[in-house]
Backbone bond lengths (Angstrom), bond angles and torsions (degrees), N, CA, C in turn:
res aa  C-N    CA-C-N  psi(-1)  N-CA   C-N-CA  omega(-1)  CA-C   N-CA-C  phi
1 M - - - 1.446 - - 1.533 111.07 -
2 Y 1.298 116.51 -38.61 1.471 119.39 -176.51 1.527 109.91 -61.57
3 I 1.316 116.69 -50.42 1.460 120.07 -175.90 1.523 110.41 -69.87
4 A 1.322 116.83 -36.33 1.461 118.95 -179.48 1.523 111.95 -71.93
5 G 1.312 117.93 -31.31 1.460 121.04 -175.62 1.499 114.83 -84.20
6 R 1.293 119.31 -30.65 1.464 121.89 -174.07 1.524 113.27 -63.39
7 P 1.349 119.66 -44.54 1.469 117.26 177.95 1.513 112.07 -62.79
8 N 1.327 118.58 -33.07 1.452 120.52 179.24 1.519 110.76 -66.24
9 V 1.329 116.69 -42.50 1.465 120.52 179.14 1.516 109.76 -64.07
10 A 1.308 116.26 -43.80 1.472 119.69 179.02 1.528 111.31 -63.97
11 L 1.311 117.38 -38.39 1.456 120.87 178.04 1.542 110.57 -64.96
12 L 1.306 116.64 -44.05 1.454 119.87 177.83 1.525 111.89 -62.85
13 L 1.314 117.90 -40.11 1.460 121.24 176.79 1.537 110.79 -63.21
14 T 1.321 115.73 -41.12 1.455 119.59 -179.65 1.529 110.33 -65.72
15 L 1.341 116.12 -44.97 1.455 118.79 -179.37 1.527 111.72 -65.78
16 A 1.301 117.96 -31.30 1.466 121.35 178.22 1.529 111.33 -79.46
17 G 1.313 118.14 -8.70 1.436 121.41 179.17 1.513 114.02 80.02
18 K 1.342 117.12 17.01 1.470 120.59 -178.07 1.518 113.07 -112.80
19 G 1.337 115.92 0.82 1.470 119.36 -176.66 1.516 112.97 -85.00
20 G 1.315 116.46 -18.93 1.446 119.51 -179.41 1.506 110.84 66.01
21 S 1.299 115.60 -150.65 1.466 120.14 -179.84 1.529 111.73 -90.82
22 F 1.322 116.75 -0.88 1.469 120.54 -177.05 1.531 111.74 -84.49
23 A 1.321 117.19 -38.67 1.462 121.06 -170.57 1.548 113.69 -64.76
24 P 1.310 121.17 -46.22 1.479 118.49 -177.13 1.532 113.91 -62.44
25 P 1.334 120.49 -45.95 1.457 118.09 177.48 1.543 112.67 -65.78
26 F 1.332 115.89 -33.74 1.452 120.34 178.71 1.543 110.05 -65.62
27 A 1.321 116.57 -43.37 1.466 120.44 177.00 1.517 111.09 -62.92
28 A 1.320 117.25 -40.90 1.453 121.11 -179.99 1.530 111.31 -65.23
29 A 1.304 116.88 -40.84 1.479 120.97 178.15 1.512 111.15 -64.54
30 C 1.323 117.12 -44.37 1.454 120.88 178.93 1.530 111.54 -63.93
31 S 1.324 116.15 -40.16 1.475 119.97 177.54 1.525 110.23 -65.22
32 A 1.301 117.89 -41.35 1.480 120.76 179.63 1.532 109.86 -61.97
33 I 1.331 116.29 -42.55 1.465 119.64 178.66 1.525 109.78 -63.54
34 K 1.339 116.26 -44.57 1.456 121.04 -177.64 1.537 110.38 -59.57
35 F 1.337 117.01 -49.03 1.449 120.14 -177.44 1.522 112.47 -71.37
36 T 1.320 118.07 -28.76 1.464 120.34 173.13 1.510 110.56 -64.55
37 L 1.338 116.96 -45.11 1.451 119.76 178.10 1.522 112.28 -64.97
38 I 1.314 117.51 -37.92 1.475 120.17 176.19 1.533 110.16 -63.27
39 G 1.325 116.77 -42.33 1.462 120.06 177.75 1.523 112.60 -62.11
40 I 1.330 116.76 -41.87 1.457 120.64 177.85 1.543 110.41 -62.83
41 A 1.322 116.98 -40.74 1.464 120.63 -179.62 1.523 110.49 -65.60
42 I 1.331 116.67 -41.58 1.479 119.81 178.14 1.512 110.35 -64.33
43 L 1.320 117.75 -44.30 1.460 121.45 178.11 1.515 111.75 -60.81
44 Y 1.308 116.92 -41.42 1.471 122.58 177.82 1.533 110.65 -60.51
45 A 1.326 115.59 -45.61 1.476 120.52 -179.50 1.522 110.70 -65.18
46 V 1.327 118.39 -43.36 1.455 122.30 -179.43 1.528 110.34 -64.98
47 C 1.332 117.59 -42.39 1.473 120.60 178.74 1.528 110.45 -64.52
48 G 1.329 117.02 -41.71 1.456 120.32 177.94 1.507 112.22 -61.55
49 L 1.337 115.65 -42.61 1.459 120.12 178.57 1.534 111.00 -64.72
50 A 1.332 115.53 -42.12 1.467 119.01 179.24 1.530 111.46 -63.57
51 L 1.324 117.97 -41.15 1.465 120.82 177.96 1.513 112.22 -65.68
52 R 1.331 115.57 -37.19 1.475 119.20 178.72 1.517 110.75 -66.76
53 L 1.345 117.05 -43.23 1.466 120.79 178.68 1.529 110.59 -66.24
54 R 1.304 116.47 -39.19 1.483 119.64 177.14 1.514 111.35 -61.72
55 A 1.330 116.71 -44.95 1.460 119.55 178.84 1.518 111.75 -63.62
56 R 1.309 116.35 -37.16 1.487 120.22 -179.98 1.533 110.08 -66.43
57 F 1.337 116.54 -43.30 1.461 119.18 -179.42 1.534 112.24 -70.27
58 L 1.323 118.33 -34.17 1.445 120.80 176.01 1.518 111.56 -68.02
59 Q 1.343 116.16 -32.71 1.447 120.59 179.27 1.532 111.60 -70.17
60 L 1.316 117.06 -32.85 1.473 121.53 179.16 1.518 112.68 -73.02
61 S 1.325 116.54 -25.35 1.479 119.26 -176.02 1.494 112.51 -74.46
């Protein structure tokens, strides 16, 4: 929730004209962190699936 909510707050502050020059870079940094974590989670899931399939095929041989 923290990472997902911060860019939205920063965007709302920017649109309202109260964020100054701090909000856009802050929102960009939070978004970069969020998408990096999502990428790591996807990579973890794909590697786990690949290892499970590999073990299953080695067991059948």
